[in-house]
PAZAPA-4460 file (N, C-alpha, C; in steps of 0.05 Angstrom, whole numbers, plus 32768, in hexadecimal, padded with zeros to 4 digits):
% residues 277
    n_x    n_y    n_z   ca_x   ca_y   ca_z    c_x    c_y    c_z   seq   type   mol
   8A23   8592   86B4   8A11   859C   869F   89F9   8588   869C     1      M     A
   89FF   856E   869D   89E9   855A   869A   89D6   855C   86B1     2      D     A
   89E1   8563   86C9   89D0   8566   86E1   89BD   857E   86DE     3      S     A
   89C7   8594   86D3   89B7   85AC   86CE   89A1   85A6   86BA     4      V     A
   89A8   8598   86A4   8994   8591   868F   897F   857F   869B     5      R     A
   8986   856D   86AD   8973   855B   86BA   895D   856A   86C8     6      K     A
   8965   857F   86D8   8951   858E   86E7   8942   85A1   86D5     7      Y     A
   894E   85AA   86BF   893E   85BA   86AC   8929   85A9   869F     8      F     A
   892F   858F   869A   891B   857D   868F   8904   8579   86A3     9      K     A
   890B   8577   86BC   88F7   8574   86D1   88E5   858D   86D1    10      I     A
   88F1   85A5   86CF   88E2   85BE   86CE   88CF   85BE   86B6    11      L     A
   88DA   85B5   869F   88C9   85B5   8686   88B2   85A2   8688    12      R     A
   88B7   858A   8692   88A2   8576   8695   888D   857F   86A9    13      I     A
   8896   858A   86BF   8884   8595   86D4   8873   85AB   86C9    14      S     A
   887F   85BC   86B8   8871   85D3   86AC   885B   85C8   869A    15      L     A
   8861   85B4   8689   884C   85A9   8678   8836   859C   8688    16      V     A
   883D   858F   869E   8829   8582   86AF   8817   8597   86BC    17      E     A
   8822   85AD   86C6   8812   85C2   86D3   8800   85D0   86BF    18      R     A
   8809   85D4   86A6   87F9   85E2   8693   87E0   85D2   868A    19      L     A
   87E0   85B8   8690   87C8   85A8   868B   87B0   85B2   869C    20      V     A
   87B6   85BD   86B3   87A2   85C5   86C6   879D   85E3   86C5    21      Y     A
   879A   85EE   86AC   8796   860B   86A9   877C   8615   86B7    22      R     A
   8767   8605   86B5   874D   860D   86C1   8750   860F   86DF    23      A     A
   8760   85FD   86EB   8765   85FE   8708   8773   8618   8710    24      D     A
   8786   8621   8700   8794   863A   8705   8781   8652   8704    25      F     A
   8770   8652   86EF   875D   8668   86EC   8749   8669   8704    26      F     A
   8740   8651   870C   872D   8650   8722   873A   8659   873C    27      L     A
   8753   8650   8740   8762   8658   8758   8766   8676   8759    28      T     A
   876C   8682   8742   8770   869F   8740   8756   86AE   8747    29      T     A
   8740   86A3   873D   8726   86B0   8742   8721   86B1   8760    30      F     A
   8726   869B   876E   8721   869A   878B   8735   86AB   879A    31      F     A
   874D   86AF   878E   8760   86C1   879B   8757   86DD   879B    32      R     A
   8747   86E5   8786   873E   8700   8783   8729   8707   8798    33      F     A
   871A   86F4   87A2   8704   86F9   87B5   870E   8705   87CF    34      L     A
   8722   86FA   87DD   872C   8707   87F5   8739   8722   87EF    35      P     A
   8744   8725   87D7   8751   873E   87CF   873B   8754   87CE    36      L     A
   8725   874E   87C2   870F   8761   87C0   8705   8768   87DC    37      I     A
   8703   8754   87EE   86FB   8759   880A   870F   876C   8817    38      T     A
   8729   8769   8812   873D   877A   881E   873B   8796   8813    39      T     A
   8735   8799   87F9   8731   87B4   87EE   871A   87C2   87FC    40      F     A
   8704   87B4   8800   86EC   87BF   880D   86F3   87C7   882A    41      L     A
   8703   87B7   8837   870B   87BD   8853   871A   87D7   8854    42      L     A
   872E   87DA   8842   873E   87F2   8843   872E   880B   8839    43      W     A
   871C   8806   8827   8709   881C   881E   86FA   8826   8836    44      E     A
   86F1   8814   8847   86E2   881C   885F   86F4   882A   8873    45      A     A
   870D   8820   8876   8720   882D   8889   8726   8849   8881    46      I     A
   872C   884E   8867   8732   8869   885E   871A   887B   885F    47      Y     A
   8702   8870   8859   86EA   8880   885B   86E4   8889   8877    48      A     A
   86EA   8877   888A   86E5   887E   88A6   86FA   8890   88B2    49      G     A
   8713   888E   88A9   8729   889E   88B4   872A   88BA   88A7    50      A     A
   8722   88BC   888E   8724   88D5   887F   870B   88E6   8882    51      N     A
   870A   88F5   8897   86F2   8905   889D   86EF   891D   888A    52      K     A
   8705   8926   887E   8704   893D   886C   8700   8936   884F    53      D     A
   86FF   891C   8849   86FA   8912   882E   8710   891C   881B    54      D     A
   8729   891A   8823   873F   8923   8813   874A   890B   8802    55      Q     A
   874E   8910   87E8   8757   88FA   87D7   8773   88F1   87DE    56      A     A
   8784   8903   87E9   879F   88FC   87EF   87A3   88F5   880D    57      D     A
   878E   88EE   881B   8790   88E7   8837   87A1   88CE   8839    58      F     A
   87B3   88CE   884D   87C6   88B8   8850   87C4   88AA   886B    59      E     A
   87C9   8890   886B   87CD   8880   8883   87E8   8874   8881    60      I     A
   87FA   887D   8892   8816   8873   8892   8823   8876   8876    61      A     A
   8820   888E   886B   882B   8896   8850   881D   8889   8839    62      T     A
   8807   887A   883D   87F9   886D   8828   87DE   887B   8824    63      F     A
   87D9   8886   880B   87BF   888E   8804   87AE   8875   87FE    64      T     A
   8794   8879   87F9   8783   8862   87F3   878C   8855   87D9    65      K     A
   8793   8864   87C5   879C   8859   87AC   87B6   8849   87B0    66      D     A
   87C9   8854   87BF   87E2   8847   87C4   87DE   882C   87D3    67      K     A
   87CA   882C   87E6   87C4   8814   87F5   87BA   87FE   87E2    68      M     A
   87A8   8806   87D0   879D   87F2   87BD   87B3   87E8   87AA    69      I     A
   87C5   87FA   87A1   87DB   87F2   8790   87ED   87DF   87A0    70      A     A
   87F2   87E5   87B9   8803   87D3   87C9   87F6   87B7   87CB    71      Y     A
   87DD   87B6   87D1   87CF   879C   87D4   87CF   878C   87BA    72      L     A
   87CD   879A   87A4   87CF   878C   878A   87EB   8780   8786    73      L     A
   87FF   8790   878C   881B   8787   8788   8822   8770   879B    74      L     A
   8816   8770   87B3   881B   875A   87C6   8812   873F   87BA    75      V     A
   87FC   8740   87AA   87F3   8728   879C   8808   871D   878A    76      Q     A
   8817   872F   877C   882C   8726   876A   8843   871B   877B    77      I     A
   884A   8728   8791   885F   871E   87A3   8859   8701   87AC    78      S     A
   8840   86FD   87B5   8838   86E3   87C0   8837   86CE   87A9    79      R     A
   8832   86D7   8791   8832   86C5   877A   884D   86B7   8778    80      M     A
   8862   86C6   877E   887D   86BB   877D   8885   86AC   8796    81      F     A
   887E   86B7   87AD   888A   86AD   87C6   887A   8697   87D4    82      S     A
   8860   8695   87CE   884F   8681   87DC   8856   8665   87D1    83      S     A
   8857   8652   87E3   885D   8636   87DC   8849   8623   87E9    84      M     A
   8830   8624   87E1   881C   8614   87EE   8822   85F6   87EC    85      P     A
   8821   85E8   8802   8825   85CB   8802   8841   85C1   8802    86      G     A
   8855   85D3   87FF   8870   85CA   87FD   887A   85BD   8817    87      L     A
   8877   85CB   882D   8881   85C0   8846   8873   85A7   884E    88      S     A
   8859   85A6   884C   884A   858E   8854   884F   8577   8841    89      T     A
   8855   857D   8827   885B   8569   8814   8876   855B   881A    90      G     A
   888A   856C   8821   88A4   8561   8829   88A2   8550   8842    91      I     A
   8894   855A   8856   8890   854B   886F   8881   8531   886B    92      A     A
   886E   8531   8859   885E   8519   8853   8870   8504   8846    93      R     A
   8881   850C   8833   8893   84F9   8826   88A7   84ED   8839    94      E     A
   88B0   84FD   884D   88C2   84F3   8861   88B3   84DF   8873    95      I     A
   889B   84E6   887B   888C   84D5   888D   8883   84BB   8880    96      R     A
   887B   84BC   8867   8871   84A4   8859   8887   8493   884D    97      D     A
   889F   849C   884E   88B6   848D   8842   88BA   8492   8825    98      G     A
   88AB   84A4   8819   88AE   84A9   87FC   88C7   84B8   87F5    99      N     A
   88D4   84C2   880A   88ED   84D1   8805   8903   84C0   87F8   100      L     A
   8900   84A5   87FC   8915   8493   87F2   8918   8494   87D3   101      K     A
   8903   849E   87C6   8905   849F   87A8   891A   84B3   87A0   102      K     A
   891F   84C8   87B0   8934   84DB   87AA   8950   84D0   87B1   103      Y     A
   8950   84BD   87C3   8969   84B1   87CC   8972   849A   87B9   104      L     A
   895F   848E   87AC   8965   8477   879A   896A   8481   877E   105      L     A
   8961   8499   8777   8965   84A3   875C   8979   84BB   875D   106      Q     A
   8986   84C1   8747   8999   84D7   8747   898B   84F2   8745   107      P     A
   8979   84F7   8759   896A   8510   8759   896B   851C   8775   108      I     A
   8973   8535   8778   8974   8542   8792   8958   854D   8797   109      D     A
   894D   8548   87AF   8932   854F   87B5   892D   856E   87B3   110      M     A
   893E   857E   87C0   893A   859A   87C0   893C   85A7   87A4   111      L     A
   894F   859D   8794   8952   85A7   8779   893B   859F   8768   112      T     A
   8931   8586   876B   891A   857D   875D   8901   858F   8764   113      Y     A
   88FE   8594   877E   88E6   85A3   8787   88E7   85C0   877E   114      L     A
   88FF   85CC   877D   8900   85E8   8774   88FB   85EA   8756   115      I     A
   8903   85D5   8747   88FD   85D4   872A   88DF   85D0   8726   116      A     A
   88D3   85BF   8737   88B6   85BA   8735   88A6   85D3   873C   117      F     A
   88AE   85E1   8752   88A1   85F9   875A   88A5   8610   8746   118      R     A
   88BD   8611   873A   88C1   8625   8726   88AF   8621   870E   119      G     A
   88AA   8608   8706   8897   8602   86F0   887B   860A   86F8   120      A     A
   8874   8604   8711   8859   860C   871B   8856   862A   871A   121      H     A
   886A   8639   8722   8868   8657   8722   8865   8661   8705   122      K     A
   8875   8656   86F3   8874   865F   86D7   8858   865A   86CB   123      I     A
   884E   8642   86D1   8833   863A   86C6   881E   864C   86D3   124      A     A
   8820   8651   86EC   880C   8662   86FA   880C   867F   86EF   125      Y     A
   8824   868A   86EC   8827   86A5   86E2   881C   86A7   86C5   126      I     A
   8823   8693   86B5   881A   8693   8699   87FC   8691   8696   127      A     A
   87EF   8680   86A7   87D3   867C   86A4   87C2   8691   86B2   128      T     A
   87CE   86A0   86C4   87BE   86B4   86D3   87C7   86D1   86CA   129      T     A
   87D8   86D3   86B7   87E1   86ED   86AE   87CA   86FF   86A4   130      A     A
   87B7   86F3   8695   87A1   8702   868B   878F   870D   86A0   131      L     A
   8785   86FD   86B3   8773   8708   86C8   8782   871D   86D9   132      P     A
   879B   8718   86DF   87AA   872C   86EF   87AE   8745   86DF   133      Y     A
   87B3   8743   86C5   87B6   875B   86B4   879D   876B   86B4   134      A     A
   8786   875D   86B2   876C   876B   86B2   8767   8779   86CD   135      L     A
   876F   876B   86E3   876C   8777   86FD   877D   8790   8700   136      L     A
   8796   878F   86F8   87A7   87A7   86F9   879E   87BD   86E6   137      F     A
   8793   87B5   86CF   8788   87C9   86BD   8770   87D7   86C9   138      L     A
   8760   87C8   86D8   8748   87D3   86E5   8750   87E8   86FA   139      L     A
   8767   87E3   8707   876F   87F4   871D   8788   8804   8715   140      F     A
   878C   8809   86FB   87A4   8817   86F2   87A7   8833   86FD   141      H     A
   8790   883F   8704   8791   885B   870E   879E   885D   872A   142      N     A
   87A1   8847   8738   87AD   8848   8753   87CC   8849   8752   143      V     A
   87D7   8845   873A   87F4   8846   8737   87FC   8861   872B   144      F     A
   8812   886C   8734   881C   8886   872A   8829   8883   870E   145      D     A
   8830   886B   8707   883D   8866   86EE   884F   884D   86F0   146      G     A
   885C   8847   86DA   886E   8830   86DA   8889   8837   86E4   147      F     A
   8895   8828   86F6   88B0   882F   8700   88C5   882D   86EB   148      P     A
   88DC   8839   86F0   88F2   8839   86DD   88FF   881E   86DB   149      G     A
   8911   881B   86C7   891D   8801   86C2   892D   87F6   86D9   150      P     A
   893C   8807   86E8   894B   87FD   86FE   8939   87F4   8715   151      L     A
   8924   8802   8719   8910   87FA   872D   8903   87DF   8726   152      T     A
   88FD   87DC   870C   88F1   87C3   8703   8905   87AC   8706   153      L     A
   891E   87B1   8700   8933   879C   8704   8934   8794   8721   154      L     A
   8934   87A8   8733   8935   87A2   8750   891B   8793   8758   155      A     A
   8905   879A   874C   88EB   878D   8753   88EC   8770   874B   156      Y     A
   88F5   876A   8733   88F6   874E   872A   890A   873E   873A   157      F     A
   8920   874B   8742   8934   873D   8754   8927   8737   876F   158      A     A
   8918   8749   8779   890B   8745   8793   88F6   872E   8791   159      S     A
   88E8   872C   877A   88D5   8716   8777   88E3   86FB   8775   160      L     A
   88F9   86FA   8766   8909   86E1   8764   8913   86D9   877F   161      L     A
   891E   86EB   878F   8928   86E5   87A9   8911   86DD   87BC   162      L     A
   88F9   86E9   87B8   88E1   86E2   87C8   88DA   86C5   87C2   163      A     A
   88DC   86BC   87A9   88D7   86A0   87A2   88EA   868E   87B1   164      F     A
   8904   8695   87B1   8918   8684   87BE   8914   8683   87DC   165      L     A
   890E   869A   87E8   8909   869B   8805   88F1   868A   880C   166      I     A
   88DB   868E   87FD   88C3   867E   8802   88C7   8661   87FF   167      G     A
   88D6   8659   87EA   88DB   863C   87E6   88EC   8630   87FC   168      F     A
   8903   863C   8802   8915   862F   8815   890B   8632   8832   169      F     A
   88FB   8646   8837   88F0   8649   8852   88DC   8632   8857   170      F     A
   88CA   862D   8844   88B7   8617   8847   88C5   85FC   8845   171      E     A
   88DA   85FA   8835   88E9   85E1   8834   88F5   85DA   884F   172      A     A
   88FF   85EE   885E   890A   85EA   8878   88F4   85DF   888B   173      C     A
   88DC   85EB   888A   88C6   85E1   889A   88BF   85C4   8893   174      I     A
   88BE   85BE   887A   88B8   85A3   8871   88CE   858F   887A   175      G     A
   88E7   8597   8878   88FD   8585   887F   88FD   8580   889D   176      I     A
   88F1   8591   88AD   88EE   858C   88C9   88DE   8573   88CE   177      A     A
   88D1   8568   88B9   88C2   854F   88BB   88D5   8537   88C2   178      G     A
   88EF   853A   88BF   8902   8525   88C7   8900   8522   88E6   179      F     A
   88F9   8537   88F4   88F9   8536   8911   88DD   8538   891D   180      W     A
   88C9   8542   890D   88AE   8545   8917   889B   8534   8905   181      F     A
   8888   8527   8912   8875   8517   8902   8862   8527   88F1   182      M     A
   885C   8540   88FA   8849   8550   88EC   8852   856D   88ED   183      E     A
   8852   857B   88D6   885A   8597   88D5   8843   85A9   88CD   184      V     A
   882B   859E   88CA   8814   85AD   88C0   880D   85C3   88D5   185      T     A
   880C   85BC   88EE   8805   85D0   8903   881A   85E6   8905   186      S     A
   8833   85DE   8902   8849   85F1   8903   8846   8604   88EB   187      L     A
   8840   85FA   88D3   883E   860A   88BB   8826   861D   88BE   188      M     A
   8810   8613   88CA   87F8   8624   88CE   87FF   863D   88DF   189      Y     A
   880D   8638   88F5   8815   864E   8907   8827   8662   88F8   190      I     A
   883B   8657   88E9   884E   8668   88DB   883F   8678   88C5   191      I     A
   882C   866C   88B7   881D   867A   88A2   880D   8692   88AE   192      N     A
   8801   868D   88C5   87F2   86A3   88D2   8804   86BA   88D9   193      I     A
   881B   86B3   88E5   882F   86C7   88EC   883A   86D6   88D4   194      F     A
   8840   86C6   88BF   884B   86D2   88A6   8837   86E4   8898   195      T     A
   881E   86DD   889A   8809   86EE   888D   880A   870B   8896   196      F     A
   8810   870F   88AF   8811   872A   88BA   882C   8738   88B6   197      F     A
   8842   8729   88BC   885C   8736   88BC   8868   8738   88A0   198      V     A
   885C   872A   888C   8866   872D   8871   8859   8744   8862   199      S     A
   8846   8751   886F   8839   8768   8862   8822   8760   884F   200      G     A
   8818   8748   8851   8802   8740   883F   87E8   874F   8844   201      Q     A
   87E3   8755   885E   87CA   8761   8865   87CC   8780   8864   202      M     A
   87E3   878B   886B   87E7   87A8   886C   8805   87AE   8869   203      F     A
   880C   87C5   885F   8828   87CD   885D   8834   87D0   8879   204      P     A
   884D   87C9   887C   8859   87C9   8897   885D   87E5   88A2   205      L     A
   8859   87F9   8892   885B   8815   889C   8846   881A   88B2   206      E     A
   8831   880A   88B2   881C   880D   88C6   8826   8806   88E2   207      L     A
   883D   87F9   88E3   8849   87F2   88FD   885F   8806   8905   208      L     A
   885F   881D   88F8   8875   8830   88FD   8875   883A   891A   209      E     A
   885F   8838   8928   885E   8840   8944   886D   882C   8956   210      Q     A
   8874   8816   894A   8884   8802   8958   889F   87FE   894A   211      Y     A
   88B1   8812   894D   88CA   8811   893D   88DB   87F9   8941   212      P     A
   88DA   87EE   8959   88EB   87D6   895E   88E0   87BE   894E   213      Y     A
   88C6   87BD   894B   88BA   87A7   893C   88C2   87A9   891F   214      V     A
   88C0   87C1   8913   88C7   87C4   88F7   88E4   87C0   88F2   215      T     A
   88F5   87C7   8905   8912   87C3   8902   8918   87A5   8901   216      T     A
   890B   8796   8913   890F   8779   8913   8906   876C   88F9   217      V     A
   88EE   8775   88F0   88E3   876A   88D7   88F5   8770   88BF   218      L     A
   8904   8786   88C0   8916   878C   88AA   892B   8777   88A6   219      D     A
   8932   8769   88BC   8947   8755   88BB   893D   8738   88BA   220      Y     A
   8923   8735   88BB   8916   871B   88B8   890E   8716   889C   221      L     A
   890A   86FD   8893   8904   86F8   8877   88E7   86FC   886F   222      P     A
   88D5   8700   8882   88B8   86FF   887B   88AF   8716   886A   223      F     A
   88B8   872E   886F   88AE   8745   885F   88B7   8743   8842   224      Q     A
   88CC   8733   883C   88D6   8731   8821   88C5   871E   8810   225      Y     A
   88B1   8711   881D   889F   86FF   880F   8888   870F   8801   226      L     A
   8882   8726   880B   886B   8735   8800   8870   8753   8801   227      A     A
   8876   875E   8818   8878   877B   881C   888E   8788   880B   228      Y     A
   88A6   877E   880D   88BD   878C   8801   88BB   878E   87E2   229      F     A
   88B4   8778   87D3   88B2   877C   87B6   889D   8790   87AE   230      P     A
   8887   8791   87BD   8872   87A5   87B6   887C   87C1   87BB   231      A     A
   888B   87C5   87D0   8895   87E0   87D6   88AB   87E8   87C2   232      M     A
   88B9   87D5   87B7   88CD   87DB   87A2   88BF   87E5   8789   233      V     A
   88A9   87D8   8781   889B   87E0   8769   888E   87FC   876D   234      F     A
   8885   8801   8785   8878   881B   878B   888D   8831   878F   235      L     A
   88A7   882A   878D   88BE   883C   8790   88BF   8849   87AB   236      E     A
   88B5   883A   87BF   88B7   8843   87DB   88D1   8838   87E8   237      K     A
   88DF   8827   87D9   88F9   881E   87E2   890D   8826   87CC   238      K     A
   891E   8839   87D3   8931   8843   87BF   894C   8848   87CD   239      Q     A
   8961   884A   87BC   897B   8850   87C6   8985   883C   87DA   240      G     A
   898E   8845   87F1   899A   8834   8806   8986   8820   8810   241      V     A
   896D   8829   8814   8958   8816   881E   8954   87FF   880B   242      D     A
   8954   8805   87F1   8950   87F0   87DD   8968   87DC   87DD   243      L     A
   8980   87E7   87DD   8998   87D5   87DD   8999   87C5   87F7   244      L     A
   8992   87D1   880D   8992   87C3   8827   897D   87AC   8826   245      F     A
   8965   87B2   881C   8950   879E   881B   8958   8787   8809   246      G     A
   8963   878D   87F1   896B   8777   87DF   8982   8767   87EB   247      L     A
   8994   8774   87F9   89AA   8766   8806   89A0   8753   881C   248      G     A
   898E   875C   882D   8983   874B   8842   8973   8734   8835   249      V     A
   8964   873A   8820   8954   8726   8813   8966   8710   8807   250      E     A
   897C   8718   87FA   898F   8705   87EE   899C   86F4   8804   251      A     A
   89A3   8701   881A   89AF   86F2   8830   899D   86DD   883B   252      C     A
   8983   86E4   883E   8970   86D0   8848   896C   86B9   8834   253      W     A
   896C   86BF   881A   8969   86AA   8806   8980   8696   8808   254      A     A
   8999   86A1   880B   89B1   8690   880D   89B0   8681   8828   255      I     A
   89A9   868F   883E   89A9   8682   8858   8995   866B   885A   256      A     A
   897D   866F   884F   8968   865B   884F   896F   8643   883D   257      L     A
   897D   8649   8827   8987   8634   8815   899A   8622   8824   258      F     A
   89AE   862F   8832   89C2   8620   8840   89B6   8610   8858   259      L     A
   89A3   861D   8865   8995   8610   887C   8986   85F7   8873   260      L     A
   8977   85FA   885C   8968   85E3   8852   897A   85CC   884A   261      S     A
   8991   85D2   883D   89A4   85BD   8836   89AF   85AF   884F   262      R     A
   89B6   85BF   8862   89C2   85B4   887B   89AD   85A3   888A   263      W     A
   8994   85AC   888C   897F   859D   8899   897A   8583   888A   264      M     A
   897A   8584   8870   8975   856C   885F   898B   8557   8864   265      Y     A
   89A3   8560   8863   89B9   854D   8867   89B9   8541   8883   266      R     A
   89B3   8552   8897   89B1   8549   88B2   899A   8535   88B6   267      L     A
   8983   853B   88AA   896C   852A   88AC   8970   850F   889F   268      G     A
   897F   850E   8889   8984   84F4   887C   8994   84E1   888D   269      L     A
   89A4   84EC   88A0   89B4   84DB   88B1   89A2   84CC   88C5   270      K     A
   898A   84D6   88CA   8977   84CA   88DD   8960   84BC   88CE   271      H     A
   8961   84BC   88B4   894A   84B2   88A5   894C   8495   889F   272      Y     A
   8935   8487   88A1   8933   846A   889A   8919   8466   888C   273      S     A
   8919   8457   8876   8901   8450   8868   8902   8433   8860   274      A     A
   88EC   8426   8863   88EB   8409   885D   88D4   8403   884A   275      F     A
   88D7   83ED   883C   88C1   83E4   882A   88C6   83EE   880E   276      G     A
   88B2   83E8   87FD   88B4   83ED   87E0   88AE   8408   87D7   277      G     A
***
């Protein structure tokens, strides 16, 4: 119990620290909106070019223009939970510089500390950007058919929480690879580019339906659960067996990446040496 209280105190202190930088959160949110607007304009042009008959219900891979905009908005919420900027490079830097020893000399577990710190960061970010995001969704409220039911909302929030855990432990594994690699920045850059496409950040994965083997593989990989799957849950395009299957796979990946990160951390410590003050 004392151990749990210790990490809750870390979360509370980190939350207070992050809330000091409210202006930074607002500025970051503003710049996040700029590529989103560009993406909206891109899809506007795609639908205008493809829809020769000017039909309001014209679809591309089961998505009307309104559904596509709604999907892109919801992906921003998914990424708000699952993105972990700087986590992997931060872990690798502490290993490389010898700063990891502070976790070894004090009764603090590195991964538990970092998840508490990141949790505080997410809470602060959501709290300080709730208003601009609310205004954005209000501006585009007409692209949504309505609010989903309580069970769908429960599944949506569960998918977001699992997306946070997958995003955290996935990047933690990359960072912990710093025990064996001097630099993980290039590796993380390649992974981020790959993830950007296969997680559904740029387009819904239904656009790959002409490649059924690709979509089948992606169903079993963790990447789509970082952005695509939660958005599809909210839009009620994942229901029944598909919804349960998706949540099951997502939960399995969260557990598997947690276990993998713990195993890599323990293995890395056996080879770790730090000297000096």
